[in-house]
N, C-alpha and C positions, 0 to 999 in steps of 0.2 A: 350388740354385745350384751351378754347376760347381766342382769342386775347384780350388783355386788351384794353378797350376803352380809347381813348385819355383823355376823361374827368374824368376817374377814376384815372389818374396818378397825384400825388401831386408833386413828385420830379423827375427830370430827370437829370442824369449825361450823358453828350454827349461828347465822346472822351476826357475825362478829364485825364490830366497827371500832375504829380507833381514831380519836381526835386529841390533839395536844392543847388546842385553844378553845374547844367547845363549839367551833364553827366549821373549820375545814376538816374534812375526813381524809386521813392518810390511807385508811382501809375502809372500804364501803361495803357493808352487807356481804361479808365473805362466808360462803357456804362451800365446804370442801371436805371430802372424805379421803383419807389416806389409808391405803390398804396395808395389811400386815406383810412385811417382807419386800415391799416395793421400794424402788429408788425413784423418788419424786423430786423434780427440780422446780424451784420457783425462779422464773426467768423474767427479767424486765429491765428497763432503763432505770437510772438512779431516781429515787423519789416515787417509784411506782407502787410501793407498799410491801414489796417482797420481804425485806429484812425486818420490817415492823411485824409482819405476820409470824416470821420465825421467832422473833424475840418474845411475842405473846405466848407462843407455844413453849418456849424455854422457861417462861416465868419471869423474865426480866422486864417485861412490859405488861400492863393490865388492860384487857379490853374495856373500852368505854361502854359498849353494850354487846350482848350476845354471849355465847357460851362455847368453851373449848372442852371437848371430852377426850380422855385418854383411856383406852380399853374400857369404854362404856361409862366412865365416871367423870364428873365435872372436875376440872383442875384449876378453875378460875382462882380459887383461894388456896391452892397448894403451893408452898414455896419451892423455888427451883431445885434445891438439893433433895427434895422428897419426890421428884417427878420420875426418877429412874430414866433420865435422859442423858446421853453423852453429847458433849459439844466440842466442835473443832472450829477455831477462828483463824482468820488470816494472819494474825500476829503471834500465833503459836501459844502465847500465854504460859510458857513453861516456867517453873521455879528455877531461877538461875543458880541459887545456892545448893540445889539438890542434884545428885547424879541422875542419869537417865532412869536407872532402876528405882531410885527413891521417888522420882516424879511419877512413875507408873504405880508404885506401891501406895502413894498418897490417897487416891480415891478408895482404895481397899481398906487401908487402916482406919480411915474415918468411918467406914461402915462396920468396923469392929471385927474384921476377919483375922483368923489366927496367922501367926508368922509363917508357918509352913505352907498354908494355903496361899498366902500372899506371894511367897517366893515362887510357887508353882505357876500361879497366874501371870506374874511378871515375866517369867521365862517364856511362857506360851505367847504372850503379847509381843515380846521382842522378836521372837521367831516369826510371828505372823507378818511383821513389817521388815523382816530380813535385817535386823540389827542385833543379832544374838551376841556379838562380841563387844557391844557398845554400852552395856549396862553400867559400867564404872565411869563413863565420861560425863562431863558437865555440858549443859546446852551450848555454852560458848565455844566448846571444842568441836561442835558439829556444824556441817554445812546447812544451808537453808532447807534443802530437801530432806536431810536427815532429821532436822528439828521438826519438820512437818510430819514426818513418819512417827516420831515420838508422840506428838500431839494426837495423832490418829490412834496410836496404840493406847494412849491414856484414856481416850474417849470410849474405847472398846473393852478395856481391861476388866471393868466390873460387869460386863455382859448386859448392857442396858437393852431394853426392848426397842429403843428409838435413838438414833444418832442424828444430831442437827449439825450441818456444816455451813458456815457463812463465808463465802468467797475464800475457801481455804487455800487455793493455789494462786491467789492474786499476786503474791510477791515473788513467784518463781519465774525463771526464764522459760521461753517457749518450749524447748526440748524437754526440760525437766517437768514442766507443767503437763505436757502430753504423756510422759511416762507415769506421772503420779495419777493422772486420770484413769489410766488402765489399772494401776495398782489398787486404787480405791474401788473401782468397778469389780475387780477380781475378788478382793476381800469381801465385798458386799455379797457376791455370788456364793462364796464359800460359807459365810456365816449366816446368810439369810436374814440379817438384821434389817429393820426398816430405816431408810435414810431419807431425810429431807435436806435438800442441798440448795443453797442460794447462789446464783451467779448472774452477771449481766452479759456473760460470754455465751453467745448462742451456739458456737461450735462445741463448747464444753457440754452444754445442756443436751445437744443432739447426740453426742458421743456416749454419754454416761447413763442416761435416764431410761427408766421404763415408761414414765409419763412426764410431760413437761406442762406446767401451768404458766401461761404467759400473762404477766401483770402489766397493766397500764392504768395510771391515774386511780390507783386503789382498788381496781377490779380485775378479776380474771377474765381475760378476753376469750381464751380457749384453753382447754386442758385435754391433752391427747398424747398418744405415743409419738416419738420424734418424726417418724416417716409420715404420719397423718398430718401433723402440723405443717410440715414442709410442702407436701403435695396437695393438701386440702385445707389451706387457711380459710377461716370463716369470715374474716373481714380484712380490710386494707391495712390495719395496724399490724396484724399478725403476718400478713404476706410480706410487708416491708421490713419487719423486725427480724424475721427468721430467714436467713439466706439472702442471696441477691435476687433482685426482682425488677423487671421492667414495668413501668407504670405508664399507662396512656389514659388521659382523660377523655371521656366521651359522653354521649347521651343515649339513654335506652331508646331504641327505635321500635322494637317489637319483642314480645315474649311468647314463647311456645313451650310450655311445660318447664323442663329443666334447662332448655336452651334459649338463647336470646340473640338478637342482632343489635349491635351498638354502632351509632354513627360517630365518626371522628370529626374534628374541627374542620378539616378540609374536604369533607364529604365522603371519605372512604367508609366502607362498612366492614365490621368484624363480627364473625359468628363466634359465640362464646358460651361457656357454661354459666347459667344464671345462679349465682351463689347467694348474693346479698344485694338485691336490687329492689327498687321501688316500682313505680308505674312508668309506662312509655312517656318519654319527655323528660324524665328525671335524670340528673347527673349520675354517672357511674365512673369507676376507675377500672381499667383492665389490668390484670396481673399476668405476666408471662415470664417464666424463669429463663435466664440466658442460655442454659444448656438445652432448652426445648426448641430453640429457633433453628431452622434448617436453612442452609445457604445454597445458592446456585441450583444445580440439577436436583439436589436432595429436596428442594422445596416444591417440586412439581406436583407431588401428591397431596400437598397441604390445602385445606379448605380456605385458609386466609393467606393470600399472597400479596406481597408489596415489593417495592424496591428500596434499597438503602445505599447510601454513599459511605464508603469506608473512611473513617476519620483518624483512627489510631489503633495500633497494636500494643497490647500490654502483655509482655512475656512473663509467665509464672512457672517456668520449668516444665512441669508435666502437661500444662494446658496454656492456652492463650485466650485473653479476653480481647474481643474486637469491638471497638466503639464505632457505632454507625449513626448516620443521620437518617431517621426513619419516621414517617408520618409527622413531620414537623418537629420531632424531638432530636436534640443533638447528643443525648446521653443514653442511647439504646444499645445495650450490650448483648453480644453473642459470645458464648463460651464454647471453645472447641478443644478436644484433646490434640496435642501436638501431632500425633500420628494421622489425624484426619484433616489437618490444615492444608488448604490448597497453596502450595509454595508460590504460585503465580499471582496470588491476591496481593494487591498493594494499595496504599493510601490514595484516595481519589476515585478508585473503581466504583462504578455503580453496579450493584449485584441484585439478582432476585433473591428474596428470602420469604419464609413463611412459617406458619405453625399450625398444628392440628387444633380442632375445636376443643378437644378434651384437655389441652394444655393452656388454655387461656380462660381466666376466671373473671366474670363481671362482679365487682364488689362495690361497697359503699364508696362515695366520692372521697377523694383525699381532702383533708382540711387545707384551707388556703395557706400557702407558705408564708 
């Protein structure tokens, strides 16, 4: 990938650390460039440092050390309201005593904009979130989804160069949440504004983002486009956190360039891609996505072939997850579209299965449970 030109970068974190007690670091040595116009998601479990990083960028938290640059200048000492940043939170934070239009006008009037300009901007913002007819209502008269749209419009109404969103869809039900994901994505595409989005929902991150930064224990484990994170995880944390993943513990037997052979506990050998391994004899974990495993006759062309006993079917509408006992593990999953499922397959059957070398990754060993 070509190097990002310096003038394409809107935000730079340089050696940023955050500690609340002077000892444990919530964010450790964060170096991150956010490009103009990109939709970047900070993804990770709770306590991983993603929200703290966002709050330092917003100005609600101060870095313990390091520097944050916005459009090339340090903003460490710039107060939040002078950063030209829009914010959307999970709890909407709308003023209950103001109408929708007054809520949207507020960030404009505090910036000293004329009444006619304010009215014009408010009208445009309402139209952008498809709430043209709702300007005269109060927040309490709106549904959760409508309130979230008003919060989104308020963050965009003063045309900031950067919009930060912290779990903005967390309170919505599944269907509305998925609808709003698409709305936000389309608004982002239309406006070309830079968005930094925080979530712990991996599906949301994969659906919406240009790039995703996966946080764990205060550090970015990997930053990449969604497809690359899913198909090419760099370590076992990313492989397990993003999507479903079969993990098998083993020992590195031999290494040959970017390929390797791994011995399993009962003596079986697996040929895999060597992604993050040590020396022969070292512990490794193998990562295989459930949709990459082939069953029965489909497994004949696979380099890695085993047999598994069918333990359970989990029906999910368009696909089925089949739990098998494979290589001494009782929680090995295969995912198949309903159309490809063999109707004769039943619990207790022992079936051949396999996977190709390019679909199994040898990674760092999993931490002891």
